[in-house]
N, C-alpha and C positions, 0 to 999 in steps of 0.2 A: 537306521542311517541318518544318519544328519541332513536335513534339507538344507538347499542350496541356497547363496547368499546371493540376493538381489543386489541390494543398496549398502554402501557402510558408507557412513557420511557424516564426522563430528558428533561419533557416540550413536548414529543411528542406526540399527542392523535389523534390513528387512530380508526376509525371505521366501523362496519362491513360492511358498506354500501359504504368503500369508500372515505369518507369524513375526513377529518383532521384539525389539528392548532398544531401549532410551537409556543412553547415559546421560551424562551432563554435562550443558556449557556452561560457558561465563557468564555470570549474572553480574547485575550491579543491584543495589538495594536502593530503593528512595531517599531521596536527601531531602526531607521536609524545611529543615535551613539553607537561608541559602549559602551556597558554596561557586565559588569562580564567576559569581552573577546569576545564577539560576537554582530554583526549587523544586521537590517533586515529590508528589505524592500517591497512594495505589488508591482507587476506587472498585469499592463491587458495584456495579451497574445493575447487574441480573442475576439471583439470588440460585433462579433453577439451574441456570448454564455454566454460573462462577465465571460468568462474564466479567472480567474488570479491567480499567484503563490505569495508563499512571500521568497522571497530569503534570504537566512541565508548565514556570511560571519564572519569567525573566525580571530581574532586578530592579531593570530599568525599563519603566513604564512609557508608556506613548504620552505625547503631552494631552492629549484628550482625557486623558486617563482611562480610556476602553481598550483592548487590546484586540486584533481579529484573532480566531482561532484554526489553528490547522488541527484536523481529525488525522492524526499518524495511520497508517497501516503498515507493518513490517511488512518485509519481504520472507523467502524462505523456502520457495519451491512448493508452500502451501503444507508441506510437512516438519519443517523446522523451526524454528527459532521462538521469540518472546516479547511482550512489549521490558522485562527487563535484561534480555540479553544485553552485555556490556556492547556492544557497537552499536546498536540501537538508541540506548540507554544516553549514548555520549553524541549520536546525531541528532538526536531529540533535545538536546542540550543546546547545541551549536544551533538548530532550526531557532529556538525559545532567542535565543540572544542575539542573533544574525538578523531575524526578519523580526521580532521585536513583538511578538506572538505566543498566546498560549498554548503550550500542543499537547493531545487529547490523543496518548498512543493506546490503543485498542491489541488485547491479549486474546485476540479471535481462535479459535478453535480450531485444531490441524486434524490433517491427516496424516496413517492414514484410518485413526481414529474416525473422523469424522470428517467424512466427503463431502466436497460439492455438493451441494450449495451451501451448504453449513457455515464456510466462511463469511456469504458473499449474506447471510442472515445477522450476523452477528454487528459484522462492519453496518449493515442496517440499523440493526437494534442501536446500537452507537449512535447515530444521527439521533433515532425519535427520544432517547435519553437525552442528550443537550437540547433537543427539544425541549424535553420537560425540565431541565434548569434556567431553559428563558424563561419558560412559564410560570415558573416559580413556585411550579410543582413538588422539585425536588432544588436539595440544596447541595453545592459541590464547593469547598474550599477553589477561592481565587476567580473560579468559573462564574459564581452568583453575584462578584462585587464588580469582576473586572473585566468581562467578555464582550465584545463588539459582536451581537449574535447576528448581524446583518451583514458580516463578515465572516464567514464558513469555508474554508477550501477544504476540500479531499484530497489527501497523496498518501501515493504506495510507490512502493520500489517494487523489480521483480515483478515476485508473484501477486504482490500488493496493489500493484498498478492496473493488473487484470481485476482484483476485488475495487478495484477504485470504478473503472469502466460498469462495473456490474451492477455495484452498489449505488452509484449514479443514475445509470440505466433509469432505475425501479423511483429513486428520489425525484426525478425531474418530469418523470409522468406525466400526462398534465391530465389523465382522469387516475392518478394513482393518489396516493398518501399524503394528506394536506400538512407540509413542513414549519410553518409557521408559528413564532414569531423568525425561524430560522431564515435567512437568505442564503442562500448557496452560492456563492461568490465567485466561485473558480473549482477547477481539478487539476491535480498535478499528476503524470504518469510518469513516473521515472526506469525507462527502459522494461514496460511492461512484459509480463510473462505470457507470450501467443505463443500459437505451434497449430501446424494441421496437418495433412495426412500427408499430401505432397509437399515433399519437401524444398526448401529455397536453395539458393546458389552457396550461401556461407554456411546453410546444414550438411553441407554435403563434402566441406574441408573440414580434414582433421586437426582438431584443435589441442593446443600445446596441456599437458598435465597441468591441473590446478584451475583453467579455464572451465568456465561451463561448455560441457561440451553436447551434444545432438542425442548421442546415448541416455547420459544425466537427464535432460529432458525428457526422452520417453519414459524414465521409471518415473520422475515424477509426475507425470499424470495417468502414470495405468495406474499408480495408488490414490490419485485423487481424483479421477470424473467416476462420476456416475458408473457401479458395475455394468458392463454390456457396453459402455458408449467408448468411440474411437476420436482419433484426435479432430474429427470435424466437427464434432459437439460445438456449438456455441460459448459452451464455458472455456475452450481451448483455441477455439479458432470464432472471433467475430464477425470474419469476413466472411462466413455463411449468413450472416442474420441482418447486415447491412447493406443498402440503409434504414429497412423499414420496420429494424428493432427498435430505431432511433424517431420515427414518423412521429410518434407520442410525445415525444422529450424536450423539453425547452432545458437544453444543458447551458453551461454556462461556459466561460473561457475555458479553454483549455489548454494546458501544459505539457506536450510531450519533451521528457528527456532522452535523447538517442547517443550509443556510442557505437562508432562507426568496426572495431573491433569485437562488438558483439555476437556472437552467429544468430542473433532475432533479431539485427538493426531491420531487415528487410521488411520483417512483417511489422515490426513499429511504422515503420518508412510510410507503410501499404495504407496499416490503421488510421494516421495522423492524414492522410490525403484522404482516404472515406471520408471521415467524421467533417474535413474542413468543406468537402463535395455538398455536404447535407446542409451547410449553411452554418456552423457551430465556430466562431471563433478559435481557431486553433494557431498557440506558437511552438516553433518546432525547434528547440535546439541540441546541436548535433555537436558531440564533443569526437574530436579525431583521436583514432589512433586508442578509444577506450575500450576497455572491455567491460566483459556484465560485471555490475556490482564496482565500479573502479572506485569511485566514492568513497569505500567502507576500506582501500589499502594505502592510497593515495592522498594525503593530506592536500597537498598543494591543489588535486582537483577536488578534492570536497570541498576547499575553501570556494572553488568555479562554483561547484554546483548551488553551495548556500545563496551564493550572491546573484544565481538564476534565479532561484525561489524567490529572495528576498525583494528583487525588481519587479516579480510578475505581482507578488500579493502588495508591492505599494503601490501598485498602479488604481487599486479599489480602497489607498487612505486617503 
């Protein structure tokens, strides 16, 4: 008897018995030559885990000759997408050109093959790799010559907004790893994917087909959280560990992007409020009537998002 399908999304099929198959998703190769103002290259940063990044370099350099770094982590519910996903490839190109930054997009390991905290560990490994480049222990195209390692911003959307929080919690710990000469100038959480056992009012509303739904979120968490954990695990619900989880952290400026038509927006508002109460500088930008991942579907809204990021980063340049 065939196992019941629990999730079918963009070529990924997960059955209730835990078996799964992956289809192919549209991808884009790196462009080592400048095309439309930006070039990109793929670099392996850890052989053992096959962890790699795609580095994007804008053709128009900053007048100082040095560019800030956006360490970008892609969304996808922790279980899909990649650094060469065609949608994220183009988004990173836009960030590089418009922000005027080197973008380092991390191809972290995903679930259900690799449950959390593997994605957090890969994000932190990428930061440590940047530190090695800054210390000239490793050479990397464009980064070795053009990067301003005192202006590193960690950026992620949806599930990756969650990853950014957990990576930065570790990276900013006063008693934690020393990342010098890197300076973490800011973190940017775009519609971060958080959850919890108790439903918020928007999570009780029935959303239209094609939008992120509560049921879909539950399936993501089912195959992402450690075995036996529920949605009040800190990986899913940071409110259960705040504020004490950041007592030892020296968090940089924080930008939280929220869409009012995203069923997760109340969790994101609560998160931003709690982090601000701790004393961390928080800028909250709300897009009215914007659903989850609105910037991937609406070109005009995507431009607005890029403008928000550009302004936030430029405050440090």
